[in-house]
GUTORKOL-634508 format. One record per residue: chain; x negated, y negated, z of N, C-alpha, C, O in turn; residue in one letter. Coordinates in Angstrom, 1 decimal, always signed. Atoms other than C-alpha are relative to their C-alpha. Example, Ala and Ser with C-alpha at 12.3 -4.5 7.8 and 13.67 -1.06 7.14 Angstrom:
{c A, n.east -0.9, n.north +1.2, n.up +0.0, ca.east -12.3, ca.north +4.5, ca.up +7.8, c.east -0.9, c.north -1.2, c.up +0.0, o.east -1.9, o.north -1.2, o.up +0.7, r a};
{c A, n.east +0.9, n.north +1.1, n.up +0.0, ca.east -13.7, ca.north +1.1, ca.up +7.1, c.east +0.8, c.north -1.1, c.up +0.8, o.east +0.3, o.north -2.2, o.up +0.9, r s};
***
This chain:
{c A, n.east -0.8, n.north +1.2, n.up +0.0, ca.east +0.0, ca.north +0.0, ca.up +0.0, c.east -0.9, c.north -1.2, c.up +0.0, o.east -2.0, o.north -1.2, o.up +0.6, r x};
{c A, n.east +0.7, n.north +1.2, n.up +0.1, ca.east -1.1, ca.north -3.5, ca.up -0.7, c.east +0.8, c.north -1.2, c.up +0.4, o.east +2.1, o.north -1.1, o.up +0.3, r x};
{c A, n.east -0.7, n.north +1.2, n.up -0.4, ca.east -0.2, ca.north -6.9, ca.up +0.6, c.east -0.6, c.north -1.1, c.up -0.9, o.east -1.7, o.north -1.5, o.up -0.9, r x};
{c A, n.east +0.4, n.north +1.0, n.up +1.0, ca.east -0.3, ca.north -9.5, ca.up -2.2, c.east +0.4, c.north -1.4, c.up +0.4, o.east +1.6, o.north -1.6, o.up +0.7, r x};
{c A, n.east -0.3, n.north +1.4, n.up -0.3, ca.east -0.5, ca.north -13.2, ca.up -1.5, c.east -0.3, c.north -0.8, c.up -1.2, o.east -1.5, o.north -0.8, o.up -1.7, r x};
{c A, n.east +0.3, n.north +0.9, n.up +1.2, ca.east -0.1, ca.north -15.7, ca.up -4.4, c.east +0.4, c.north -1.4, c.up +0.4, o.east +1.4, o.north -1.6, o.up +1.0, r x};
{c A, n.east -0.2, n.north +1.4, n.up -0.2, ca.east -0.4, ca.north -19.4, ca.up -4.1, c.east +0.3, c.north -0.6, c.up -1.3, o.east -0.6, o.north -0.6, o.up -2.2, r x};
{c A, n.east -0.4, n.north +0.5, n.up +1.3, ca.east +1.5, ca.north -21.1, ca.up -6.9, c.east +0.5, c.north -1.4, c.up +0.0, o.east +0.8, o.north -1.9, o.up +1.1, r x};
{c A, n.east -0.7, n.north +1.3, n.up +0.1, ca.east +2.9, ca.north -24.4, ca.up -8.1, c.east +1.5, c.north +0.2, c.up +0.3, o.east +2.1, o.north +1.2, o.up -0.2, r x};
{c A, n.east -1.4, n.north -0.2, n.up -0.4, ca.east +6.4, ca.north -24.9, ca.up -6.7, c.east +1.0, c.north +0.2, c.up -1.1, o.east +1.9, o.north +1.0, o.up -1.0, r x};
{c A, n.east -1.0, n.north -0.1, n.up +1.1, ca.east +8.2, ca.north -25.3, ca.up -10.0, c.east -0.1, c.north +1.4, c.up -0.8, o.east +0.7, o.north +1.6, o.up -1.6, r x};
{c A, n.east +0.1, n.north -1.3, n.up +0.7, ca.east +7.0, ca.north -21.8, ca.up -11.1, c.east +0.6, c.north +1.1, c.up +0.8, o.east +0.6, o.north +2.3, o.up +0.4, r x};
{c A, n.east -0.5, n.north -1.1, n.up -0.9, ca.east +8.8, ca.north -19.9, ca.up -8.3, c.east +1.1, c.north +0.9, c.up -0.7, o.east +1.0, o.north +2.1, o.up -0.6, r x};
{c A, n.east -1.1, n.north -0.7, n.up +0.6, ca.east +11.9, ca.north -18.9, ca.up -10.3, c.east -0.6, c.north +1.0, c.up -1.0, o.east -0.1, o.north +2.2, o.up -1.1, r x};
{c A, n.east +0.6, n.north -0.9, n.up +1.0, ca.east +9.8, ca.north -17.4, ca.up -13.1, c.east -0.8, c.north +1.1, c.up +0.6, o.east -0.7, o.north +2.3, o.up +0.2, r x};
{c A, n.east +0.8, n.north -1.1, n.up -0.7, ca.east +7.5, ca.north -15.5, ca.up -10.7, c.east +1.0, c.north +1.0, c.up +0.6, o.east +0.8, o.north +2.2, o.up +0.5, r x};
{c A, n.east -0.9, n.north -0.9, n.up -0.6, ca.east +10.5, ca.north -14.1, ca.up -8.8, c.east +0.7, c.north +0.9, c.up -1.0, o.east +0.9, o.north +2.1, o.up -0.8, r x};
{c A, n.east -0.6, n.north -0.8, n.up +1.1, ca.east +12.2, ca.north -13.0, ca.up -12.1, c.east -0.9, c.north +1.1, c.up -0.5, o.east -0.5, o.north +2.2, o.up -0.7, r x};
{c A, n.east +1.0, n.north -1.0, n.up +0.5, ca.east +9.0, ca.north -11.3, ca.up -13.3, c.east -0.2, c.north +1.1, c.up +1.0, o.east -0.3, o.north +2.3, o.up +0.7, r x};
{c A, n.east +0.2, n.north -1.0, n.up -1.0, ca.east +8.5, ca.north -9.5, ca.up -10.0, c.east +1.2, c.north +0.9, c.up +0.2, o.east +1.1, o.north +2.1, o.up +0.3, r x};
{c A, n.east -1.3, n.north -0.8, n.up +0.0, ca.east +12.2, ca.north -8.4, ca.up -9.9, c.east +0.0, c.north +1.0, c.up -1.2, o.east +0.5, o.north +2.1, o.up -1.0, r x};
{c A, n.east +0.0, n.north -0.9, n.up +1.2, ca.east +11.8, ca.north -7.0, ca.up -13.4, c.east -0.8, c.north +1.2, c.up +0.1, o.east -0.5, o.north +2.2, o.up -0.6, r x};
{c A, n.east +0.9, n.north -1.2, n.up -0.1, ca.east +9.0, ca.north -4.6, ca.up -12.4, c.east +0.4, c.north +0.8, c.up +1.2, o.east -0.2, o.north +1.9, o.up +1.5, r x};
{c A, n.east -0.5, n.north -0.8, n.up -1.1, ca.east +10.9, ca.north -3.4, ca.up -9.3, c.east -0.3, c.north -0.4, c.up +1.4, o.east -0.1, o.north +0.3, o.up +2.3, r x};
{c A, n.east +0.3, n.north +0.5, n.up -1.3, ca.east +9.7, ca.north -5.5, ca.up -6.5, c.east +1.3, c.north -0.5, c.up +0.6, o.east +2.1, o.north -1.3, o.up +0.0, r x};
{c A, n.east -1.3, n.north +0.2, n.up -0.6, ca.east +12.6, ca.north -5.7, ca.up -4.1, c.east +0.1, c.north -1.2, c.up +1.0, o.east +1.2, o.north -1.7, o.up +1.2, r x};
{c A, n.east +0.0, n.north +1.1, n.up -1.0, ca.east +11.6, ca.north -8.4, ca.up -1.6, c.east -1.3, c.north -0.8, c.up +0.0, o.east -2.4, o.north -0.3, o.up -0.2, r x};
{c A, n.east +1.2, n.north +0.9, n.up -0.1, ca.east +9.3, ca.north -11.4, ca.up -1.4, c.east +0.3, c.north -1.0, c.up +1.2, o.east +1.4, o.north -1.3, o.up +1.5, r x};
{c A, n.east -0.1, n.north +1.0, n.up -1.0, ca.east +8.6, ca.north -14.0, ca.up +1.3, c.east -0.7, c.north -1.2, c.up -0.6, o.east -1.8, o.north -1.2, o.up -1.1, r x};
{c A, n.east +0.5, n.north +1.3, n.up +0.5, ca.east +8.1, ca.north -17.7, ca.up +0.4, c.east -0.3, c.north -0.9, c.up +1.1, o.east +0.6, o.north -1.0, o.up +2.0, r x};
{c A, n.east +0.3, n.north +1.1, n.up -1.0, ca.east +6.4, ca.north -20.4, ca.up +2.5, c.east -0.5, c.north -1.2, c.up -0.8, o.east -1.2, o.north -1.1, o.up -1.8, r x};
{c A, n.east +0.5, n.north +1.2, n.up +0.6, ca.east +5.9, ca.north -24.0, ca.up +1.6, c.east -1.3, c.north -0.3, c.up +0.7, o.east -1.4, o.north -0.4, o.up +1.9, r x};
{c A, n.east +1.3, n.north +0.3, n.up -0.5, ca.east +2.2, ca.north -24.8, ca.up +2.0, c.east -0.6, c.north -1.2, c.up -0.7, o.east -0.1, o.north -1.6, o.up -1.7, r x};
{c A, n.east +0.7, n.north +1.1, n.up +0.6, ca.east -0.2, ca.north -27.6, ca.up +1.2, c.east -1.5, c.north +0.5, c.up -0.1, o.east -2.0, o.north +1.2, o.up +0.8, r x};
{c A, n.east +1.4, n.north -0.4, n.up +0.1, ca.east -3.8, ca.north -27.2, ca.up +0.0, c.east -0.7, c.north -0.7, c.up -1.1, o.east -0.1, o.north -1.5, o.up -1.8, r x};
{c A, n.east +0.8, n.north +0.6, n.up +1.1, ca.east -6.6, ca.north -28.3, ca.up -2.2, c.east -1.1, c.north +1.0, c.up -0.4, o.east -1.6, o.north +1.7, o.up +0.5, r x};
{c A, n.east +1.1, n.north -0.8, n.up +0.5, ca.east -9.3, ca.north -26.6, ca.up -4.3, c.east -0.7, c.north -0.9, c.up -1.0, o.east -1.1, o.north -2.0, o.up -0.7, r x};
{c A, n.east +0.7, n.north +0.7, n.up +1.1, ca.east -11.0, ca.north -27.6, ca.up -7.5, c.east +0.9, c.north -1.2, c.up -0.5, o.east +0.3, o.north -2.2, o.up -1.0, r x};
{c A, n.east -0.9, n.north +1.1, n.up +0.5, ca.east -7.9, ca.north -29.7, ca.up -8.3, c.east -0.2, c.north -1.3, c.up +0.8, o.east +0.1, o.north -2.4, o.up +0.3, r x};
{c A, n.east +0.3, n.north +1.1, n.up -0.9, ca.east -8.9, ca.north -32.0, ca.up -5.4, c.east +1.1, c.north -0.8, c.up +0.5, o.east +1.2, o.north -1.0, o.up +1.7, r x};
{c A, n.east -1.1, n.north +0.9, n.up -0.5, ca.east -5.8, ca.north -34.1, ca.up -5.2, c.east +0.1, c.north -1.1, c.up -1.1, o.east -0.4, o.north -1.0, o.up -2.2, r x};
{c A, n.east -0.2, n.north +1.1, n.up +0.9, ca.east -4.8, ca.north -37.4, ca.up -6.8, c.east +0.3, c.north -1.3, c.up +0.8, o.east +0.5, o.north -1.2, o.up +2.0, r x};
{c A, n.east -0.4, n.north +1.3, n.up -0.6, ca.east -4.2, ca.north -41.1, ca.up -6.1, c.east +1.4, c.north -0.4, c.up -0.4, o.east +1.8, o.north -0.1, o.up -1.5, r x};
{c A, n.east -1.4, n.north +0.5, n.up +0.3, ca.east -0.8, ca.north -42.7, ca.up -5.9, c.east +0.1, c.north -1.4, c.up +0.5, o.east -0.7, o.north -1.9, o.up +1.4, r x};
{c A, n.east -0.2, n.north +1.4, n.up -0.4, ca.east +0.5, ca.north -46.2, ca.up -5.5, c.east +1.3, c.north +0.0, c.up +0.8, o.east +2.3, o.north +0.6, o.up +0.5, r x};
{c A, n.east -1.2, n.north +0.1, n.up -0.8, ca.east +3.0, ca.north -47.0, ca.up -2.7, c.east +0.0, c.north -1.5, c.up +0.5, o.east -0.9, o.north -1.9, o.up +1.2, r x};
{c A, n.east -0.1, n.north +1.4, n.up -0.3, ca.east +4.1, ca.north -50.6, ca.up -2.3, c.east -1.2, c.north -0.8, c.up -0.3, o.east -1.7, o.north -1.7, o.up +0.5, r x};
{c A, n.east +1.2, n.north +0.7, n.up +0.4, ca.east +1.1, ca.north -51.9, ca.up -4.1, c.east -1.3, c.north +0.5, c.up +0.5, o.east -2.4, o.north +0.0, o.up +0.1, r x};
{c A, n.east +1.2, n.north -0.6, n.up -0.6, ca.east -1.4, ca.north -49.9, ca.up -2.0, c.east -0.3, c.north +1.3, c.up -0.6, o.east +0.6, o.north +2.1, o.up -0.8, r x};
{c A, n.east +0.5, n.north -1.3, n.up +0.5, ca.east -3.4, ca.north -47.1, ca.up -3.5, c.east -0.5, c.north +0.9, c.up +1.1, o.east -1.2, o.north +0.5, o.up +2.0, r x};
{c A, n.east +0.5, n.north -1.0, n.up -1.0, ca.east -3.9, ca.north -44.0, ca.up -1.4, c.east -0.2, c.north +1.4, c.up -0.7, o.east +0.3, o.north +1.6, o.up -1.8, r x};
{c A, n.east +0.4, n.north -1.3, n.up +0.6, ca.east -5.3, ca.north -40.5, ca.up -2.0, c.east +0.8, c.north +1.1, c.up +0.7, o.east +1.0, o.north +1.1, o.up +1.9, r x};
{c A, n.east -0.7, n.north -1.2, n.up -0.5, ca.east -3.2, ca.north -37.4, ca.up -1.7, c.east -0.9, c.north +1.2, c.up -0.2, o.east -1.2, o.north +1.7, o.up -1.3, r x};
{c A, n.east +1.0, n.north -1.1, n.up +0.1, ca.east -5.7, ca.north -34.7, ca.up -0.8, c.east +0.6, c.north +1.4, c.up -0.1, o.east +0.2, o.north +2.3, o.up -0.8, r x};
{c A, n.east -0.6, n.north -1.3, n.up -0.1, ca.east -3.4, ca.north -31.8, ca.up +0.0, c.east +1.3, c.north +0.0, c.up -0.9, o.east +2.2, o.north -0.8, o.up -0.7, r x};
{c A, n.east -1.1, n.north +0.0, n.up +0.9, ca.east -1.0, ca.north -30.9, ca.up -2.8, c.east +1.0, c.north +1.1, c.up +0.4, o.east +0.6, o.north +2.1, o.up +0.9, r x};
{c A, n.east -1.0, n.north -1.0, n.up -0.4, ca.east +2.3, ca.north -29.0, ca.up -2.3, c.east -0.1, c.north +1.3, c.up -0.8, o.east -0.3, o.north +1.2, o.up -2.1, r x};
{c A, n.east +0.0, n.north -1.3, n.up +0.7, ca.east +2.2, ca.north -25.3, ca.up -3.2, c.east +1.0, c.north +0.9, c.up +0.7, o.east +1.5, o.north +0.6, o.up +1.7, r x};
{c A, n.east -0.8, n.north -1.0, n.up -0.6, ca.east +4.2, ca.north -22.2, ca.up -2.5, c.east -0.9, c.north +1.2, c.up +0.2, o.east -1.6, o.north +1.6, o.up -0.7, r x};
{c A, n.east +0.7, n.north -1.2, n.up -0.2, ca.east +2.8, ca.north -19.1, ca.up -0.9, c.east +1.0, c.north +1.2, c.up -0.1, o.east +2.0, o.north +1.2, o.up +0.7, r x};
{c A, n.east -0.9, n.north -1.1, n.up +0.3, ca.east +4.5, ca.north -15.9, ca.up -2.2, c.east -0.7, c.north +1.2, c.up +0.6, o.east -1.9, o.north +1.5, o.up +0.2, r x};
{c A, n.east +0.6, n.north -1.2, n.up -0.6, ca.east +3.9, ca.north -12.8, ca.up -0.1, c.east +0.8, c.north +1.2, c.up -0.3, o.east +2.1, o.north +1.2, o.up -0.2, r x};
{c A, n.east -0.6, n.north -1.2, n.up +0.4, ca.east +4.7, ca.north -9.3, ca.up -1.3, c.east -0.7, c.north +1.3, c.up +0.5, o.east -1.9, o.north +1.4, o.up +0.4, r x};
{c A, n.east +0.6, n.north -1.3, n.up -0.4, ca.east +4.2, ca.north -5.8, ca.up +0.2, c.east +0.4, c.north +1.0, c.up -1.1, o.east +1.6, o.north +1.1, o.up -1.5, r x};
{c A, n.east -0.3, n.north -0.9, n.up +1.1, ca.east +3.9, ca.north -3.3, ca.up -2.7, c.east -0.7, c.north +1.3, c.up +0.1, o.east -1.8, o.north +1.4, o.up +0.7, r x};
{c A, n.east +0.7, n.north -1.2, n.up +0.1, ca.east +3.0, ca.north +0.3, ca.up -3.3, c.east -1.2, c.north -0.2, c.up -1.0, o.east -1.2, o.north -1.0, o.up -1.9, r x};
{c A, n.east +1.3, n.north +0.1, n.up +0.8, ca.east -0.5, ca.north +0.8, ca.up -4.9, c.east +0.3, c.north +0.1, c.up -1.5, o.east -0.3, o.north -0.6, o.up -2.3, r x};
{c A, n.east -0.2, n.north -0.2, n.up +1.5, ca.east +1.0, ca.north +1.9, ca.up -8.3, c.east +0.6, c.north -1.2, c.up -0.6, o.east +0.6, o.north -1.4, o.up -1.9, r x};
{c A, n.east -0.6, n.north +1.2, n.up +0.5, ca.east +2.8, ca.north -1.5, ca.up -8.7, c.east -1.0, c.north -1.1, c.up +0.0, o.east -0.7, o.north -2.2, o.up -0.6, r x};
{c A, n.east +0.9, n.north +1.1, n.up -0.1, ca.east -0.3, ca.north -3.6, ca.up -8.0, c.east -0.4, c.north -0.7, c.up -1.3, o.east -0.2, o.north -1.9, o.up -1.4, r x};
{c A, n.east +0.4, n.north +0.6, n.up +1.3, ca.east -1.6, ca.north -4.1, ca.up -11.5, c.east +1.1, c.north -0.7, c.up -0.7, o.east +0.9, o.north -1.8, o.up -1.3, r x};
{c A, n.east -1.1, n.north +0.6, n.up +0.6, ca.east +1.8, ca.north -4.8, ca.up -12.9, c.east +0.4, c.north -1.3, c.up +0.7, o.east +0.8, o.north -2.3, o.up +0.1, r x};
{c A, n.east -0.4, n.north +1.2, n.up -0.8, ca.east +2.6, ca.north -7.3, ca.up -10.1, c.east -1.0, c.north -1.1, c.up -0.3, o.east -0.6, o.north -2.3, o.up -0.4, r x};
{c A, n.east +1.0, n.north +1.1, n.up +0.3, ca.east -0.7, ca.north -9.2, ca.up -10.7, c.east +0.3, c.north -0.6, c.up -1.4, o.east +0.3, o.north -1.8, o.up -1.6, r x};
{c A, n.east -0.3, n.north +0.4, n.up +1.3, ca.east +0.0, ca.north -9.3, ca.up -14.4, c.east +1.2, c.north -0.9, c.up -0.1, o.east +1.3, o.north -1.9, o.up -0.8, r x};
{c A, n.east -1.2, n.north +0.7, n.up +0.0, ca.east +3.5, ca.north -10.5, ca.up -13.8, c.east -0.1, c.north -1.4, c.up +0.6, o.east +0.4, o.north -2.4, o.up +0.0, r x};
{c A, n.east +0.2, n.north +1.3, n.up -0.6, ca.east +2.5, ca.north -13.3, ca.up -11.5, c.east -0.9, c.north -0.9, c.up -0.9, o.east -0.6, o.north -2.1, o.up -1.0, r x};
{c A, n.east +0.8, n.north +0.8, n.up +0.9, ca.east -0.3, ca.north -14.5, ca.up -13.8, c.east +0.8, c.north -0.5, c.up -1.2, o.east +0.7, o.north -1.7, o.up -1.6, r x};
{c A, n.east -0.8, n.north +0.4, n.up +1.2, ca.east +2.1, ca.north -14.5, ca.up -16.8, c.east +1.0, c.north -1.1, c.up +0.4, o.east +1.1, o.north -2.1, o.up -0.3, r x};
{c A, n.east -1.0, n.north +0.9, n.up -0.4, ca.east +4.8, ca.north -16.4, ca.up -14.9, c.east -0.5, c.north -1.3, c.up +0.5, o.east +0.1, o.north -2.4, o.up +0.3, r x};
{c A, n.east +0.5, n.north +1.2, n.up -0.6, ca.east +2.7, ca.north -18.9, ca.up -13.0, c.east -1.0, c.north -0.8, c.up -0.8, o.east -1.4, o.north -1.9, o.up -0.4, r x};
{c A, n.east +1.0, n.north +0.6, n.up +0.8, ca.east +0.2, ca.north -19.8, ca.up -15.7, c.east +0.6, c.north -1.2, c.up -0.8, o.east +1.5, o.north -1.1, o.up -1.5, r x};
{c A, n.east -0.4, n.north +1.2, n.up +0.8, ca.east +0.5, ca.north -23.4, ca.up -17.1, c.east -1.2, c.north -0.3, c.up -0.9, o.east -1.1, o.north -1.1, o.up -1.8, r x};
{c A, n.east +1.2, n.north +0.4, n.up +0.7, ca.east -3.1, ca.north -23.5, ca.up -18.4, c.east -0.7, c.north -1.2, c.up +0.5, o.east -1.7, o.north -1.6, o.up +0.0, r x};
{c A, n.east +0.6, n.north +1.2, n.up -0.6, ca.east -3.9, ca.north -26.4, ca.up -16.2, c.east -0.6, c.north +0.3, c.up +1.4, o.east -0.3, o.north +1.3, o.up +2.0, r x};
{c A, n.east +0.7, n.north -0.2, n.up -1.3, ca.east -6.1, ca.north -26.7, ca.up -13.1, c.east +1.1, c.north -0.1, c.up +1.1, o.east +2.1, o.north -0.9, o.up +1.0, r x};
{c A, n.east -1.0, n.north +0.0, n.up -1.1, ca.east -4.2, ca.north -25.9, ca.up -9.9, c.east +1.1, c.north +1.0, c.up -0.1, o.east +2.1, o.north +1.0, o.up +0.7, r x};
{c A, n.east -1.0, n.north -1.1, n.up +0.2, ca.east -2.2, ca.north -22.9, ca.up -11.2, c.east +0.1, c.north +0.9, c.up +1.3, o.east +1.2, o.north +1.4, o.up +1.5, r x};
{c A, n.east -0.1, n.north -0.7, n.up -1.2, ca.east -3.1, ca.north -21.1, ca.up -8.0, c.east -1.0, c.north +1.2, c.up +0.0, o.east -1.8, o.north +1.3, o.up -0.8, r x};
{c A, n.east +0.8, n.north -1.1, n.up -0.2, ca.east -4.7, ca.north -17.9, ca.up -6.8, c.east +0.8, c.north +1.2, c.up +0.5, o.east +1.9, o.north +1.0, o.up +1.0, r x};
{c A, n.east -0.6, n.north -1.2, n.up -0.5, ca.east -3.8, ca.north -14.3, ca.up -6.0, c.east -1.0, c.north +0.7, c.up +0.9, o.east -2.1, o.north +1.0, o.up +0.5, r x};
{c A, n.east +0.8, n.north -0.8, n.up -0.9, ca.east -5.2, ca.north -12.4, ca.up -3.0, c.east +0.6, c.north +1.3, c.up +0.2, o.east +1.9, o.north +1.4, o.up +0.4, r x};
{c A, n.east -0.5, n.north -1.3, n.up -0.2, ca.east -4.9, ca.north -8.7, ca.up -2.5, c.east -0.6, c.north +0.6, c.up +1.2, o.east -1.9, o.north +0.6, o.up +1.3, r x};
{c A, n.east +0.5, n.north -0.5, n.up -1.2, ca.east -5.2, ca.north -7.1, ca.up +0.9, c.east +0.5, c.north +1.4, c.up +0.2, o.east +1.6, o.north +1.8, o.up -0.2, r x};
{c A, n.east -0.5, n.north -1.3, n.up -0.4, ca.east -5.0, ca.north -3.5, ca.up +2.1, c.east +0.9, c.north -0.1, c.up +1.1, o.east +0.7, o.north -0.9, o.up +2.1, r x};
{c A, n.east -1.0, n.north +0.0, n.up -1.0, ca.east -2.0, ca.north -2.9, ca.up +4.2, c.east -0.1, c.north +1.3, c.up +0.7, o.east +0.1, o.north +2.4, o.up +0.1, r x};
{c A, n.east +0.2, n.north -1.2, n.up -0.8, ca.east -2.5, ca.north -0.4, ca.up +7.0, c.east +1.3, c.north +0.7, c.up +0.2, o.east +1.4, o.north +1.9, o.up +0.0, r x};
{c A, n.east -1.4, n.north -0.6, n.up -0.2, ca.east +1.2, ca.north +0.2, ca.up +7.8, c.east +1.0, c.north -1.1, c.up +0.1, o.east +0.7, o.north -2.3, o.up +0.2, r x};
{c A, n.east -1.1, n.north +0.9, n.up -0.1, ca.east +4.6, ca.north -1.3, ca.up +7.8, c.east +1.1, c.north +0.8, c.up +0.7, o.east +1.3, o.north +2.0, o.up +0.4, r x};
{c A, n.east -1.1, n.north -0.7, n.up -0.6, ca.east +7.7, ca.north -0.5, ca.up +9.9, c.east +1.2, c.north -0.9, c.up -0.2, o.east +1.2, o.north -2.1, o.up +0.1, r x};
{c A, n.east -1.3, n.north +0.7, n.up +0.1, ca.east +11.3, ca.north -1.4, ca.up +9.1, c.east +0.6, c.north +0.0, c.up +1.4, o.east +0.9, o.north +1.1, o.up +1.9, r x};
{c A, n.east -0.5, n.north +0.1, n.up -1.4, ca.east +12.6, ca.north -2.6, ca.up +12.5, c.east +1.4, c.north +0.6, c.up +0.1, o.east +1.6, o.north +1.4, o.up +1.1, r x};
{c A, n.east -1.4, n.north -0.5, n.up -0.2, ca.east +16.3, ca.north -1.7, ca.up +11.9, c.east +0.0, c.north +1.5, c.up +0.0, o.east +0.7, o.north +2.1, o.up +0.9, r x};
{c A, n.east -0.1, n.north -1.5, n.up +0.2, ca.east +15.7, ca.north +2.0, ca.up +10.9, c.east -1.2, c.north +0.8, c.up +0.6, o.east -1.1, o.north +2.0, o.up +0.8, r x};
{c A, n.east +1.2, n.north -0.7, n.up -0.5, ca.east +12.2, ca.north +2.8, ca.up +12.2, c.east -0.8, c.north +0.6, c.up -1.2, o.east -1.8, o.north +1.3, o.up -0.9, r x};
{c A, n.east +0.8, n.north -0.5, n.up +1.2, ca.east +11.1, ca.north +3.8, ca.up +8.6, c.east -1.4, c.north -0.6, c.up +0.0, o.east -1.6, o.north -1.7, o.up +0.4, r x};
{c A, n.east +1.4, n.north +0.5, n.up +0.0, ca.east +7.4, ca.north +3.5, ca.up +8.1, c.east -0.6, c.north +0.1, c.up -1.5, o.east -0.1, o.north +0.8, o.up -2.3, r x};
{c A, n.east +0.8, n.north +0.0, n.up +1.3, ca.east +5.0, ca.north +2.8, ca.up +5.2, c.east +0.8, c.north -0.3, c.up -1.2, o.east +1.7, o.north -1.2, o.up -1.2, r x};
{c A, n.east -0.7, n.north +0.3, n.up +1.3, ca.east +6.3, ca.north +3.0, ca.up +1.6, c.east +1.5, c.north +0.1, c.up +0.1, o.east +2.2, o.north -0.6, o.up -0.6, r x};
{c A, n.east -1.5, n.north -0.1, n.up -0.2, ca.east +9.8, ca.north +4.0, ca.up +2.8, c.east +0.5, c.north -1.3, c.up +0.6, o.east +1.7, o.north -1.7, o.up +0.4, r x};
{c A, n.east -0.4, n.north +1.2, n.up -0.6, ca.east +9.9, ca.north +0.7, ca.up +4.7, c.east -0.1, c.north -1.2, c.up -0.9, o.east +0.5, o.north -2.3, o.up -0.6, r x};
{c A, n.east +0.1, n.north +1.1, n.up +0.9, ca.east +9.0, ca.north -1.5, ca.up +1.8, c.east +1.3, c.north -0.1, c.up -0.8, o.east +1.4, o.north -0.9, o.up -1.6, r x};
***
């Protein structure tokens, strides 16, 4: 089992969700986050004053998936979240030791 974390641009969420649903992913968790990387940020004007916005809004998509879906999930996210511009995001893959569904007590892949 793998735990996949993708940091994407907010307006790409619907496309990512649709792509993941199409390959059989049944559930995802979304968090609103802020961050910066190579994109750095940008400057904005507010009431005539210029200021720098260092941390840009992003969405963190978290998915627990079986090993056999990993490559397809990564391809789906890359396809859906890609704009070709800096700041499209990153995907992190972690090994997941175990998972338990609280309601039923099911464990591991049965609980996903």
